[in-house]
N, C-alpha and C positions, 0 to 999 in steps of 0.2 A: 302659281298664285299671284294674282295682281296685287302690286304694292299699294293700290288705291282702295282696296276692299276695307270697309269698316263695319263697325258693330254699334248699334244705338243702345246705350246703357242708362241715360239719364236725360233730364231736361233742365234748363236754367231755371234757378228760383230767385225770389225777391228777397232783399234783405241787406244788411251791412255787408260791405265788401263784395257784393255781387256786381257783375257787369253783364250787359247784354239784355235782350228782351226776354222777360220771364215766359217760361213754356217753350222755349226753343230747345229742339233736341240736341243732345250732345253725343257725338260719336267718337269712337276710338279706332284708330288704324289697327288693323289685324296683325300686321307684321310687327308693329312696334309692341303690341301686347305679347306676341309669341316669342319674340326674340330679344325684348328689352328687359329692363329692371324696373320693377314697380314696388310701392310700399303703400300699404293701407292700414290705416290706424284709427282708433276710437275707443272710448271707454265701453264697457260691457253694456249691451243693450242699445248702442248708438246706431247699429246698422252696418258694421263693417263686414261681418260674415255674410250678410245679404248681399252687400255689394260684390264681394267675391263670387257668390253663387250666381248673381245676374251675369257677370262677365264669363263665368265658366258655362252657363245655359247658352249664351249667345255663340261661343266658340263650338259648343256641341251642335248647335243647330246648324252652323256652317260647316260641320264635318271635321273639324280640327281636333286633333288630339291633345290631351293633357293628363298631368298626374297630380293628384290632391293628396298632400300629406295631411291626414286628419288626426289631430291629437285628442279631440273631444268627442269623436263620433257623431258629428253633426252634418256630414255630407252624404250619408247614404241616401238621403232623400232624393238625390238626383236619380237614383235608379227607378223612381216612379216613372219618369218619362224617358230615360236614356238607358241604352244597353252598356253599363259600365261594369267592369271587373272590380269587385270588392274583395280585397285580399287583407289578411290580418291574422289574428291569433285565436279568435273565438268562433263559435259555431255560426254566428250571424253572417260571417263572411262567407263569400263563395268558396274559398279554399283557405285553409291555414298554411302560412308560409314561414319560412326562416331565411336566413342569409344564404342557404343553398339555392333559393329560388330567385336571387337578385338578378342574375344575368338573364334569366328567362323573362322576368317582369319587364326589364329595359328592352329586351327584344320585341316583346308584344307591343310596347308603347311606341316605339320608334319605327320599327320594321312594319307592324301591322297596324299602326295607327288605332290602338285600342286604348280608350280612356280608362284610367285606373285610379282608384281610391285605396291609397295605402294606409289603412286604419291602424295606427300604432297605439290607440287608446287602449286596445284590448290586451296589450302585452302587460302583465303583472311586473315583469322585471324590466327596469328602465334601461339596464345595460343591453339586454336583447333588442329592445326597441331602437336604441341608438346604433347598435350594430346593423340592424337591418336597414335603417335609413342611410347609414354611411355606405354600405354595400351597394344599395340602389342608386344612390347619387354618383358613385364612381363609375358604375356600369352605364348609366345615361350619359354622363359626360364623355366617357370613352367611345360609345357607339355614335353620339352625335358628331363627333369630330370626323367620322368616316361617312356618315349618311348626309350630313347638312340637311337634315329634315327639321323644319320650324316646329318647335314643341315648347309647351309652358309647363313649368313646375311650380305649383302653388302650395306654399308652406304656411301652415298656421302656427301662431305663437312663435315667431321667429326669434323672439328675444331669449327664448330658452337655449337656442343653438348659437346665436352670435350676440352675446351680451356686451354691454357697454363696459361693465366692470367684471372683473374675474377672467379665468383663463378660457380660452376657446378650444373645444374638443375637436375630435376628428370630424363630426357632423358639421360643426361651424366652419371649419377650414374648408371642408368640401363645398359648402353652400357659398361661402365667399369666393372661392375659386370660379364657380358657376357664375356668380354675379360679376365678376371681373373678366373672365375669358369666354363665357358661354355665348355671347352675342355673336361672335365671329363664327361659331359652329352651329347657329340656329337654335340654341337652347336657351330660352328666357326663364326668368324667375320672379315671383311675386311674393313678397314677405308681408304677413299680416300679423299685428301686435296691438294689444290694447294699452301698452305702456311704451310710448316712442322714447322716453327718457332712459329705458333699459336696453334699447337697442343700440348697437354699435354704430356710432356717427359716421364712420367711414362707409357703412353700407347706404345709409340713408341719403347722404350727399351725393352718392354715385347713381341715384336712381333716375330713370328717364321720365317717369310719371308718378305723382304722390297724390293720395287721397286722404284728407283730414276731416274725420268725423267729430263729433262732440268730446271735448276733452276738458276736465274741470280741475285736475290736480296741477299744482303750481309748476312743479318740475316738467310736467308735459306741455304745459302752455309756453314755458320758457324756450322749449325746443321749436314750437310754432313761431314764436317771436324771432328766433335766430334764423330759421329757414325762410319764413314768409315775410311778416312785417308785424309790428305792434298792433296795428289795426285789426289784423286777422287773429292774433293771439286773444284779443278781448272778445272778438265776435265768435270764436271757436266754442266758447263756453256755452253760447245760447242756440247752438243748431238743433234742429228737430232731428227726430229718428229718420234715418235714411239720408239726411241732409249733409252736405260736406263741402269743403274747399277743395277743388282739384287744380293741381298745377302741372303742366306737361312741357316737355321740351319743344314739341311742334306747336304749341300756342304761346303767345307772348304774354297773355294776361292770366291771372287766377280767377277761376270762375266759381261761383257758389251755385251748386248743382243739387238736385233732388233725384236720388237714383231710384229706378223702377224696382218694384217688389218682384221677388222671384216667383216663378211659375210652379216650381215643384214643392213637395212636402218639406216644411220647415222643420227639419229634425233637431235644430239648435234653439227652438223658441222655448222659452220658460214654460213649464206645465202649469195649466190652469185647473179649474174646478170641473170643467167640462170633461166628458168622457173622451179618452184618447183613442183614436182609431188609426191604426198603422195602415198606410196606403198599400195597394198591391204593387209590388216591385217587379221589374222586368229581370229576367234571369239572363245571363250571359250565354253564349254558345257552348254547348257540351264539349266542343273540340278544345276550346280555350282552357276549359277546366281540366279536361284529360290531359293536356300536355303538362300543366303544373301538377296534376295529380301523379303522373309517372315519376316526376322529380320527387314528390313526397314519398312514393313507395321506394324509390331507389334510396332515398336518405334513411328511411325506416330499415330498410334491409342492410345499408351500411352500419347504422346504429346497432343493429342486432349482431352483425358480424364483430364490430368493435366490442360488444358487450361479451360475446363468446370468447374473443381474444383475451379480454381482460381477465375472464374467469379462468382460462387456460394458463395465463401469466401468473395469476395468484396461486394456482395449484403448482405450478413449476417453482415459484418462489418458496412456497411452503416445504416442497421437497428438497429444494437446495438448502434450506434452513435446517432440516432434519439432517441431511448428509453432512453439513458443516459441523452439526453437534456430534454426530457419530464420529466425524474425523477428528474433531478436538479431543473427544474421549479416547480415541485410539491413540493419538499424539501423546496424551497424558499417560496411558498405560505404557507406551513405548518409552517415555521418558523415565517412568518408574522402574521399568525393566533394565534400562541403561544404567541407572543409579545402582540398582541391586547388583547387576554384573560387575560394575566398577568397584563396589564394596567387597564383592567376593574376590575379584582379582587382587585388590589391595591385601585382603587377609592372607591369601594364597601366595602371591609373588613377593610382598613386601614393598619396600620403598623403591621408586624409580625402576619398574620392571621394564625390559625391552630386549628383543630378539637381536636388534642391529648390534647391540653391544658385544654379542658373541662372535661376531665377524671381526670387529674391530680389535678385540682381544687376541683373537687367533693370528690376525695380521701382525700384530705386536710381537707375539711370541715367535712367528715364524722369522720376522725381521731380526730378532736377537739371535736365532739360531742360524741365520744366513739362508733360509730356505726360499724357495719361490713360492709366491702367494698361490694358494689354491682357491677354487670355488667353494661356496658354502656346502656344508654336508647336511644331510638330513638330521634334524634334532631328535634325540631320543626322548622317551617319555620322562618328564621331570618328576621329582619327588612329590607325590600326593600329599595335600595338606593335611589329611587324616592320619597319614603314616607319620608326618612330622610331629603332629600333635600327641600321637600315640608314644612316639620316641621320647618327647619331652616329659610326658606324664608317667610313663611305666618304667623306663630304664631297664636295668638287668633283671633277671628272675630271682627268685627268692634263694637259689642256691649260687647266685653269681654266675650262671652259665650263659655267656652270650649266644651260644649256639642256639638258644631256644628262641631267639628273635625271629621276627618275620623274614623269610628268605628273600623275598622280593627287595626289602629295604637293604639287607646285606649285599645283594648283588648291585644295586644302584650305587652303594657307597663304597665298597671295598675294591681294591685291585684285583684280588683273586677271581672275581666274578666278571671282570671286563673282557670283552672280545679282544682279538689280537690287534686290530687297528687302534682302537682306544687305548689299549695297554701300551702300544708303540708311541702314541702321542704323549701319554703321561710320562713315559720313561725318558723320552727326548727332552721333555721340559724340565724334569728333574735333573737331567745331566747336565744342562746348561748352566745351572745355578748351585747345585749341591754335589758334594764328593761322596765317594764310596766310604765305607767304614774301614778306618786305618788300623783297627785292633786285630783284623784278620791276619793270619799268616801270610807270607809272601806267595806261597804257592797257590793259596786261595785267590789272592789278588791276580796272579797271572792267569788262572784258569778263568777268572770273571772277565778279564781283559780279552782272552782269546775267544770266549764265547760271545762277548759283545762285539768283537770285530766280525766274527762269523755272522752274526745276526745282522749286522749293518750291511755286510756284503749281500745277504739274501734279502734285504729290503724289509726285515721284520724285527721283532723284539726276541732276544734269547729266551729259550723255553725255561720255566722255573722248575728247579730241582729242590725238593725239601730236604734240608739238612737232617742228619741222623739225630742231632740233640735238640732239634726244634720241639718246643713244648707242644702237647696235643690239646685241642679244645674240647675233644669229646669227653664228656664226664670230668673234666678237670675244673676245679673251682677257680675264680678269678685270681686268688691270692697265689696260685701257682704259676702265673704268667709273669715271667721275668723279663722285663724290657730293659736291656742295658744300653749304655751310652753308645755301644757299637751299632746299635739299631737305629739311631736317630740320624738322618742326613744333616750334613754341615749346612747352616744358614746364617752364619755371621754372628751367632751369640752362643755362649757356652752354657752348659747345663750345671746345676748346682754342684754335682759331684766331680766335674771334670778338673783335673790338675792343669795348672799352667803349662807344664812341660808337655803333657799329652795333646793339650789344644794347639801348641806351637808346632809340635811334630806333625799333627794331623793337617794343619794349615799348609805346611810346607809341602807335604805329600800331595794334597789336593791341588795345589798351585802347579806342580810339575806334571800331574797326570792328566789334567784336563786341557784338551787342544782346541776347544771352541773358543772364538774370540771373546764372546761376551762372558762364558764361563771362567775364562782365564783372568779377565779383567776383574770379575766379581771376587775370585778366589784370591788375587792379589790385594784387592782393597781390604778384604776381610783379614788376610794374614797379616797385613801392615798395621792393623789396630792394635792398640795395647789391651792387656786384660783389663776387663771391667768397663770397657767403652763400647758397648754393643750397639748404641744408638748411632754413634759416628760410623761404625762399620757398616750398618744398614743403609745409611745416607749415602756413602761412598759406593756400596754395591749397587744401589738404585741408579746412580749417575753413571756408573761404569756400563752397566746393562743397557741403559737408554742410548749409549754411545755419544752422549753429548753432556756438556757441563750445564749446571743449572742456570738458565737464562736470567738476566738481570733487567729491571725495568726502572724508570725514573718515577713512576706514579706512586703515591703514597699508598701504605697498605690499607686496604678496605677494612672496614669493621667486620665484614663477614669471614675475613680470613682469620682474624682473632677469635670470633665465635667458634668457628669450626675447629681451630687449634685447641681451644679450651675443651671442646668435647672429646677430641682424641687424647689429650693428656688426662682427662678424667676417667679413661677406661682403665680396667685393671691390667696388669702387664701381660697376662696370657691372651687377653682379647686383643691387645695391640699388636702382639706377635702374630696372631692369626691374621689381622689387617696387613702387617708386613708381608706375610707369606702370600696372601691374595695379590698384592701389589707386584711381588716378585715372580710368582709362578701361576698367577691366575690366567684363566679360569680355573678353579680348583674346587673340590668338594669340602664340605665342612669338616668331615672326618680327618682328611689329610692335613688340613690347615690346623686342626687342634692338636693332632699328634705331633706335628713339627714344632709347634708352639710350646711343647712340653707336656701335653695332656697324656693321658693313659690309653686314648682310644675309645673311651666310653661315648657312646652315641649320644646319650642324654646330655652330658656336659658338652659335647662338641656343638650340639644344635642350640643350646642354651646360650653359649658364647656367640654363635652365629647369628642368633635372633638379636642380640644387642647390637651387633654391627648393622644389621640390616635395618632394624627399626630407626636407628640413628641416620640412616641415608648415606652410610659410608660404603656400603657394598650393595650390589643388586644381582638378582638372579638372571643368568644369561643363558639358560637352557641346559638340558641334559644333567640336571641335578648340580650344576657348577655355579658358583658366584664369583664376582670380580669387583674391584674397587670402582667407586664412580665419584670420587672426591672432585674430580675436575668438573663433572656435570653439575654436581651439587653447588659447587663455588659460582658456576656460570648462572645457575638458577638464582642463587642467593643475591648476586649482583644485578639481576635483570638484564643480563647481556650486556652490560656496560664495558666489559673487558674484552679486548681484542685478543687474537689467539696467542701472541707472545706474553701478554700479561697473564693469560690463564695458565700458560706453561710454567711461568716463573713462580706465581703464587701457589700453584698446585704442587710444584717441586718443593716448596717450603713446608707445606702441609705433610707431604709424603715423608719428609725428614723426621716428622714427629712420630711416625708409626711405631718405632721401637724405643721411644724415650720415655723414661719415667719422670716422676715429679722432682 
């Protein structure tokens, strides 16, 4: 393209501010129009849109491309004479477009030199219109950098995009970028506005050519006075329609000119009373429309797919919500079931149940007896809660016959029903802390010692032979059962009917007869105690069995120790003796503990006393129907674990000493 090519758009007019011979043609260089920055302004009806259309017609006549951003829908009249692609949002356009078409629109304009009218007046949503104009502007700028093809972008009502006051949006930023940097890429811009005072002055002052049509508002004439001169500011108010002051960089003077009237249909003219006849407009090539139409079809297909995916997502979200609800219901039911099970276990097993306590107490018992630790043995079935309640409620039969009780209860509680291994365990445990009856004759003692020795050599417990004078349970009332003091194992406290002499003799006999280290220490401690001081004897026996003296600590006594001591002292004497027995011989059954504590062997009374200890948290069920003390664990729990092992041992020993002490 020759840089000397021009287009004639006006002629010199006569009047104030004019220079040159009236009637002389006014031409504009095509290159400056296509690649430069221009500004056309004037009040409504002054002819500014006509001037823009005249420039567009001359460029189209010369075969140059351009893109018109039509805000008011007044440029479609160009289609009367020219094959222009009219795109927008309504049916009057050749094709409806969105931001998805922006790249194709820029490609048609720059690569195929197709003139385009981008009609954004048909968009009801301003945000959609701005988004489309922004996308097209970006695509034009990006492609112009590569193609270097001279191209003009004509923008109506430019004050809406690059205002003097207020923030500049994405569209304005892109138009300013084209105005500043588009020239070097061959992309020019012409801004058209009826309010120059509202247009950003940075844009106006950077323009290569300006056209000032009639302006009457004071703020607008001030802009003329600042850019041109006071003489022109006064004369601009009296300009005729289509008449304007034109200032260009390639001309040294400001000229007063009269622009030609456009040749195509004036779609922007104010409607009159005459009948309006729409001219026959030229249609663009079907190939151009089909290219854009394929994009529309792809967009429609994409939107349909997106809609289907959204529906599928909604269905899945609904299903997820249903599953979450079901899961929450299941968790609630599981939580309720756990609470129910916990409540049942508390009812059945009492305070602080735990199987691990069984092995701990077994290890302690074996340590006292000097035996090697063995692995855990399978646990036998514990006493059912229903049987325990029945025992507490029913008691002996009407005739006092204990033989009428449930056989399964007797088997789980009595020594006679125990198997050989369990019986041997019980016998070894009792032998470590209790002595045999000293009222039997010496021959009977010798026989028992021989039988015990034989049994120990054989690895089992001596077989039980029933004495000839043993009372029979079959058919005999409870009153006929005569439990003498000879039947009670020694445990460090005397029975009410025992004489001091008999007690002293028995202590001496037991002290010499027991060879086990723990048993000997216990017997010595018990025999050394004076009559009537059972509590001190028990405390000494406990210390001797444990093989160490009561540890001492410097820490002040916690309040929990006093509270637990008060509970122990508040127990009746027989219950405390049961507690002492559990500590000495545990794990043990309630019947054994009650019998040794001075009871008659009544199962109902035994479990009543045992329940008192269990609910107080002083003993716990450790398996196989046996119970053992848990004072140390309760103290640790009451102090929230603040005591170390030495302090726990020391304070637990103080509490253990209270087991056999009265008020």
